[in-house]
C-alpha positions as CSV (number, residue, x, y, z in Angstrom):
1,X,35.5,18.2,-211.3
2,X,37.6,18.7,-208.1
3,X,34.9,17.4,-206.5
4,X,34.6,14.1,-208.4
5,X,38.3,13.5,-207.8
6,X,37.9,13.9,-204.1
7,X,35.3,11.5,-203.9
8,X,37.1,8.8,-206.0
9,X,40.5,9.3,-204.0
10,X,38.7,9.0,-200.8
11,X,37.1,6.1,-202.2
12,X,40.1,4.3,-202.7
13,X,41.5,5.1,-199.6
14,X,38.9,3.3,-198.2
15,X,39.1,0.3,-200.0
16,X,43.0,0.3,-199.3
17,X,42.1,0.7,-195.7
18,X,40.0,-2.4,-195.6
19,X,42.1,-5.0,-197.5
20,X,43.5,-7.7,-195.2
21,X,46.8,-7.1,-193.5
22,X,49.5,-9.0,-195.2
23,X,50.5,-11.9,-192.5
24,X,54.2,-12.4,-191.8
25,X,55.4,-15.5,-193.4
26,X,52.6,-15.8,-195.9
27,X,54.9,-16.4,-198.9
28,X,56.8,-19.0,-197.4
29,X,54.4,-21.0,-194.9
30,X,56.2,-23.1,-192.2
31,X,55.1,-26.9,-193.1
32,X,57.5,-28.0,-190.7
33,X,55.5,-30.8,-189.2
34,X,55.3,-31.1,-185.4
35,X,57.7,-32.9,-183.4
36,X,57.2,-35.7,-180.5
37,X,60.6,-36.7,-178.4
38,X,60.4,-40.0,-177.0
39,X,62.9,-41.4,-174.5
40,X,63.1,-44.4,-172.1
41,X,66.2,-45.7,-170.3
42,X,66.1,-49.0,-172.2
43,X,64.0,-49.6,-175.2
44,X,62.6,-53.5,-174.4
45,X,60.6,-54.9,-176.5
46,X,57.7,-54.2,-174.0
47,X,58.7,-50.7,-174.7
48,X,58.8,-51.0,-178.2
49,X,55.1,-52.1,-178.1
50,X,54.2,-48.8,-176.0
51,X,56.0,-46.9,-179.3
52,X,54.0,-49.0,-181.5
53,X,50.7,-48.4,-179.9
54,X,51.2,-44.9,-179.5
55,X,52.2,-44.2,-183.2
56,X,49.5,-46.3,-184.7
57,X,47.2,-44.4,-182.3
58,X,48.4,-41.3,-183.5
59,X,48.2,-42.7,-187.0
60,X,44.2,-42.8,-186.2
61,X,44.0,-39.9,-185.4
62,X,45.4,-38.2,-188.6
63,X,48.6,-37.8,-187.2
64,X,51.0,-39.9,-189.1
65,X,55.1,-40.1,-189.3
66,X,56.5,-37.7,-191.9
67,X,53.3,-35.9,-192.9
68,X,52.2,-33.5,-190.1
69,X,54.2,-35.1,-187.1
70,X,58.0,-36.1,-186.6
71,X,59.0,-38.6,-183.8
72,X,62.6,-38.1,-182.0
73,X,63.0,-42.0,-180.4
74,X,66.1,-41.7,-178.2
75,X,67.3,-44.2,-175.9
76,X,69.2,-43.0,-172.7
77,X,71.0,-46.4,-172.2
78,X,70.2,-46.4,-168.5
79,X,72.9,-43.5,-168.2
80,X,70.9,-40.7,-166.0
81,X,73.2,-38.4,-167.6
82,X,72.4,-39.4,-170.9
83,X,68.9,-39.3,-170.2
84,X,69.2,-35.3,-169.0
85,X,71.4,-35.2,-172.6
86,X,68.1,-36.5,-174.4
87,X,65.8,-33.9,-173.0
88,X,68.2,-30.8,-173.9
89,X,68.0,-32.0,-177.1
90,X,64.6,-32.6,-177.6
91,X,64.5,-28.7,-176.3
92,X,66.9,-27.6,-179.0
93,X,64.5,-29.7,-181.5
94,X,61.5,-27.6,-180.4
95,X,59.6,-30.9,-180.0
96,X,55.8,-29.7,-178.8
97,X,55.7,-32.7,-176.4
98,X,58.2,-34.9,-174.5
99,X,57.0,-38.9,-173.9
100,X,59.1,-40.0,-171.1
101,X,58.9,-43.9,-170.3
102,X,59.8,-45.3,-166.9
103,X,60.3,-43.2,-163.8
104,X,64.2,-42.2,-164.2
105,X,63.6,-40.9,-168.0
106,X,59.8,-38.7,-166.3
107,X,62.4,-37.4,-163.6
108,X,65.1,-36.6,-166.2
109,X,62.6,-34.7,-168.3
110,X,61.4,-32.9,-164.9
111,X,64.7,-31.6,-164.0
112,X,64.8,-29.6,-167.2
113,X,63.6,-26.5,-166.8
114,X,61.7,-26.7,-170.2
115,X,58.1,-25.8,-170.6
116,X,57.7,-28.5,-173.2
117,X,54.5,-30.7,-172.0
118,X,55.7,-34.4,-170.8
119,X,53.6,-37.5,-170.9
120,X,55.1,-40.1,-168.3
121,X,54.4,-43.8,-168.4
122,X,55.5,-46.7,-166.7
123,X,54.8,-45.2,-163.0
124,X,52.3,-46.6,-160.6
125,X,49.7,-44.1,-159.6
126,X,51.3,-43.5,-156.2
127,X,54.1,-42.1,-158.0
128,X,52.1,-40.5,-160.2
129,X,50.0,-38.9,-157.7
130,X,53.5,-37.2,-156.1
131,X,55.0,-36.3,-159.4
132,X,51.4,-33.9,-160.0
133,X,51.8,-32.7,-156.0
134,X,55.7,-31.8,-156.4
135,X,55.6,-30.2,-160.2
136,X,51.7,-28.6,-159.8
137,X,53.3,-25.5,-162.4
138,X,54.4,-28.0,-164.8
139,X,52.4,-29.3,-167.8
140,X,52.9,-32.9,-166.9
141,X,50.4,-35.7,-167.7
142,X,50.5,-39.6,-168.6
143,X,49.5,-43.1,-167.8
144,X,50.0,-44.9,-164.5
145,X,49.8,-48.4,-163.5
146,X,47.3,-49.0,-160.9
147,X,44.8,-51.8,-159.9
148,X,42.1,-53.3,-162.5
149,X,39.2,-54.0,-160.6
150,X,36.8,-52.2,-162.5
151,X,37.8,-53.9,-165.7
152,X,37.3,-57.1,-164.3
153,X,34.1,-56.4,-163.1
154,X,33.3,-55.2,-166.9
155,X,34.4,-57.9,-168.2
156,X,32.3,-60.2,-165.7
157,X,29.1,-58.5,-166.7
158,X,30.2,-58.8,-170.4
159,X,30.7,-62.3,-170.3
160,X,28.3,-63.8,-167.8
161,X,25.5,-60.4,-167.6
162,X,23.1,-62.9,-165.5
163,X,25.5,-63.1,-162.6
164,X,24.2,-61.1,-159.7
165,X,27.3,-61.4,-157.1
166,X,30.8,-62.1,-157.5
167,X,32.7,-64.4,-155.0
168,X,36.4,-63.4,-154.0
169,X,38.6,-65.2,-152.2
170,X,40.6,-63.4,-149.1
171,X,42.8,-64.6,-146.7
172,X,41.9,-63.6,-142.8
173,X,45.0,-63.5,-141.6
174,X,46.3,-60.6,-143.6
175,X,43.9,-58.4,-141.9
176,X,40.0,-57.5,-141.7
177,X,38.2,-59.0,-144.3
178,X,36.2,-55.9,-144.6
179,X,38.9,-53.9,-145.1
180,X,40.5,-55.7,-147.7
181,X,37.5,-56.2,-149.7
182,X,36.3,-52.0,-149.4
183,X,37.7,-51.0,-152.5
184,X,36.3,-54.2,-154.4
185,X,32.8,-53.4,-152.7
186,X,32.6,-49.9,-153.8
187,X,33.9,-51.1,-157.5
188,X,31.4,-54.1,-157.5
189,X,28.5,-51.5,-156.8
190,X,28.6,-49.7,-159.8
191,X,28.2,-52.8,-161.5
192,X,25.3,-53.9,-159.6
193,X,27.0,-56.1,-157.8
194,X,27.3,-57.9,-154.5
195,X,30.6,-59.3,-153.2
196,X,30.6,-62.5,-151.3
197,X,34.1,-63.0,-149.4
198,X,35.6,-66.3,-149.6
199,X,38.0,-67.0,-146.3
200,X,40.8,-68.9,-147.6
201,X,44.0,-69.7,-145.8
202,X,47.6,-69.5,-147.5
203,X,49.0,-71.5,-144.9
204,X,47.0,-74.4,-144.1
205,X,45.8,-74.7,-147.7
206,X,42.1,-74.5,-146.9
207,X,38.8,-72.7,-148.2
208,X,35.9,-72.1,-146.0
209,X,32.8,-73.9,-146.0
210,X,31.2,-70.7,-147.5
211,X,32.2,-71.8,-150.6
212,X,29.4,-74.6,-150.6
213,X,26.6,-71.7,-150.1
214,X,27.3,-70.4,-153.1
215,X,24.8,-70.6,-156.1
216,X,26.7,-71.3,-159.7
217,X,23.6,-69.8,-161.6
218,X,23.9,-66.3,-160.3
219,X,27.6,-65.7,-159.0
220,X,31.2,-66.3,-160.6
221,X,34.5,-66.2,-158.2
222,X,37.1,-64.0,-158.9
223,X,40.7,-64.5,-158.0
224,X,42.3,-60.8,-157.4
225,X,46.0,-61.3,-157.0
226,X,46.4,-58.2,-155.1
227,X,44.4,-59.4,-152.6
228,X,45.7,-62.9,-152.5
229,X,48.7,-62.9,-153.7
230,X,50.5,-66.4,-153.0
231,X,46.8,-67.8,-154.0
232,X,47.0,-71.6,-154.4
233,X,45.5,-71.4,-157.7
234,X,45.4,-74.9,-159.2
235,X,43.3,-75.5,-155.9
236,X,41.2,-72.7,-156.0
237,X,40.5,-74.2,-159.6
238,X,39.5,-77.2,-158.8
239,X,37.4,-76.1,-155.7
240,X,35.7,-74.1,-158.5
241,X,35.1,-76.8,-160.6
242,X,33.5,-79.1,-158.0
243,X,31.5,-76.4,-157.0
244,X,30.3,-75.3,-160.9
245,X,31.7,-71.9,-160.6
246,X,33.4,-69.9,-163.1
247,X,36.5,-69.1,-161.7
248,X,37.6,-65.4,-163.8
249,X,41.3,-64.0,-162.8
250,X,43.0,-60.5,-162.7
251,X,45.9,-61.6,-164.6
252,X,47.6,-63.7,-167.2
253,X,49.3,-66.6,-164.5
254,X,46.0,-67.4,-163.0
255,X,44.5,-68.2,-166.6
256,X,47.5,-70.2,-167.6
257,X,46.9,-72.1,-164.6
258,X,43.3,-72.9,-164.7
259,X,41.1,-69.8,-164.5
260,X,38.4,-68.8,-167.3
261,X,39.9,-65.6,-168.2
262,X,41.3,-62.2,-167.3
263,X,41.2,-58.8,-168.7
264,X,44.9,-57.8,-168.7
265,X,47.3,-54.5,-169.0
266,X,49.4,-54.5,-172.3
267,X,52.1,-52.4,-173.5
268,X,50.7,-51.9,-176.8
269,X,47.3,-50.8,-175.0
270,X,49.0,-48.0,-172.4
271,X,50.8,-46.8,-175.7
272,X,47.0,-46.2,-177.4
273,X,46.3,-44.5,-174.6
274,X,49.5,-42.0,-174.4
275,X,48.5,-41.7,-178.3
276,X,45.2,-40.6,-177.5
277,X,47.1,-38.2,-174.7
278,X,49.9,-36.8,-177.3
279,X,47.1,-35.7,-179.6
280,X,44.9,-33.8,-177.1
281,X,48.3,-31.7,-176.3
282,X,48.5,-30.9,-180.0
283,X,45.3,-29.9,-180.9
284,X,44.8,-28.0,-177.1
285,X,48.2,-27.5,-175.3
286,X,46.5,-27.1,-172.1
287,X,45.5,-30.7,-172.2
288,X,49.0,-31.2,-170.8
289,X,47.6,-30.2,-167.1
290,X,45.0,-33.0,-166.7
291,X,45.8,-35.8,-164.3
292,X,47.5,-38.7,-164.9
293,X,45.3,-41.3,-166.3
294,X,44.8,-45.3,-165.0
295,X,46.3,-47.7,-167.6
296,X,43.3,-49.5,-168.5
297,X,43.3,-53.6,-169.1
298,X,42.5,-53.4,-172.8
299,X,43.0,-57.4,-173.7
300,X,41.1,-60.4,-172.8
301,X,43.1,-63.3,-172.1
302,X,41.0,-66.8,-172.3
303,X,42.2,-70.4,-171.5
304,X,40.9,-73.2,-173.9
305,X,38.0,-74.2,-171.5
306,X,36.4,-70.6,-172.3
307,X,37.2,-71.1,-176.1
308,X,34.6,-73.8,-175.9
309,X,32.1,-72.7,-173.7
310,X,32.1,-68.8,-175.0
311,X,31.4,-67.2,-178.3
312,X,34.6,-65.4,-179.4
313,X,33.2,-64.0,-182.4
314,X,30.6,-62.0,-180.5
315,X,33.1,-61.3,-177.7
316,X,35.5,-59.8,-180.0
317,X,32.7,-57.6,-181.6
318,X,31.7,-56.3,-178.4
319,X,35.2,-56.0,-177.3
320,X,36.5,-54.1,-180.5
321,X,33.8,-51.3,-179.6
322,X,35.3,-50.4,-176.5
323,X,38.8,-50.4,-178.0
324,X,39.8,-53.7,-176.6
325,X,41.2,-56.6,-178.2
326,X,41.1,-61.1,-177.6
327,X,44.4,-62.4,-177.1
328,X,43.3,-66.0,-176.7
329,X,45.7,-68.0,-174.6
330,X,48.8,-66.8,-173.2
331,X,51.2,-68.9,-175.9
332,X,49.4,-66.9,-178.6
333,X,51.7,-64.1,-179.8
334,X,50.3,-60.7,-178.8
335,X,51.4,-56.9,-178.9
336,X,54.5,-58.5,-176.9
337,X,56.5,-61.7,-176.6
338,X,54.6,-64.2,-174.1
339,X,56.4,-67.0,-172.5
340,X,53.8,-69.4,-170.9
341,X,54.9,-70.4,-167.6
342,X,55.3,-73.9,-167.0
343,X,52.2,-75.7,-165.4
344,X,53.0,-77.1,-162.0
345,X,52.3,-80.5,-161.0
346,X,48.7,-81.7,-159.7
347,X,48.6,-79.2,-156.4
348,X,47.6,-80.6,-153.3
349,X,43.5,-80.6,-152.7
350,X,42.2,-77.6,-151.1
351,X,40.5,-78.4,-148.1
352,X,37.4,-77.2,-146.6
353,X,37.2,-76.1,-142.8
354,X,34.0,-75.0,-140.9
355,X,35.9,-71.5,-140.1
356,X,38.6,-69.9,-141.3
357,X,38.8,-67.2,-138.1
358,X,41.1,-64.3,-137.6
359,X,44.0,-64.4,-135.5
360,X,43.8,-62.8,-132.6
361,X,45.8,-59.6,-132.6
362,X,48.8,-59.2,-130.3
363,X,48.7,-56.9,-127.5
364,X,52.1,-54.6,-127.3
365,X,54.0,-56.2,-124.4
366,X,54.0,-53.8,-121.2
367,X,57.2,-51.5,-120.7
368,X,59.4,-53.2,-118.2
C-alpha cells in the first residue's frame, strides 16, 4: 500500500512539473495599441497629404487607428524648441516609432537620445546619406527625394512599348554632354533603351540639326528639367510636333505647357511609402536600420492631347498593379491642392542650327 501511494505521489509531482508556467499579466493582458508619433514643423496641405497616405497604407496592412494602432500628431509651429519638446513628449508616451517630416523635425528627433526608431521624410537624398553617415548607430530610416529617371523611363516603356531610343535635350554650354547624360544612359540601359543627345542652346533659343534625323516611330523625346532647367518648353513642344515626336517630361509644369505626360512625385505617395516603413518596423524593429529609400514618382500627369491618343482605362489598370495612379491633367484635384500655372504667350520659334558646339574652356590666367 505504501508503494502504491509513493507511486501516485511521484506521478502527481511529474504532472505538476510539466504544467505550463503562469505568464506575468496573463490575467489582464495588455491590449494597449502601439503608438506612432508624427511631427512636422508646419502642417501644410502637402504634409497633411503625406499623413493621409501613411494612415491609409497602414490601414491596408491592418494597422487601423483606434484598433491596433494610435497616432499622436503634433505640429511644432516652426519652433525648434517646440520640436524638441514634441520629441520628449513622444518619448514619454512610449511611442513605437517617430515619423519626422522635414529636416528640422528630423534633426530635433535625432538630438534626443531616445532609442525609438525615427522615420524621416522631406529631405534630399544627399541629406539622407549624410544623416545615415552621422548617425550610424541610430535606428533611423525614411524616404528621400531624388531624381525620377527610372520612373520616367518606366512610363515610356508602359505608354510606348515599341520605342527603342530616347532623345534627351541637353545644353552643351553647361558642360560635357557625355558627363551630363551619364546617369540617364545608365538608367536607360536597364530598360533596353538608347539615349540620343539633342543639343539645345538656351541662350540662342536653338536646337541642333540632330533633331531632324530622329525616327519618330522608334524614338520619343524626354525633357528632364534637371538636365535642362531653363528649357524653352513651348518651343521644344512645337519642334517635337513638327518632327512628329512624342515629348515626355519629368515634371508637371512641362505637361501643362504641352508635353504629353510625366510621372511625378506626390505627397500622398510619399506617405504610402512611409506607411510601409512604419508597418515593417512594427513587425520587425530591425527594419528601422535600412537605408533611406528613394521617393517613387507615383502619379501620372496627362495633358488633353494624351487623353485623345491613349487608352486611359488600360493605363489605369496597369498603374494600379504598380500602386500608382492617374491624375489626368493639372487642374484636376489630386491628393494635394493643385494650382494650374498660367499658360504664357506663344513662344519664339526654336531655331535649328547646323551645330551647337561646346564653348572652349577658359584657361587659367598666368600669375603676374
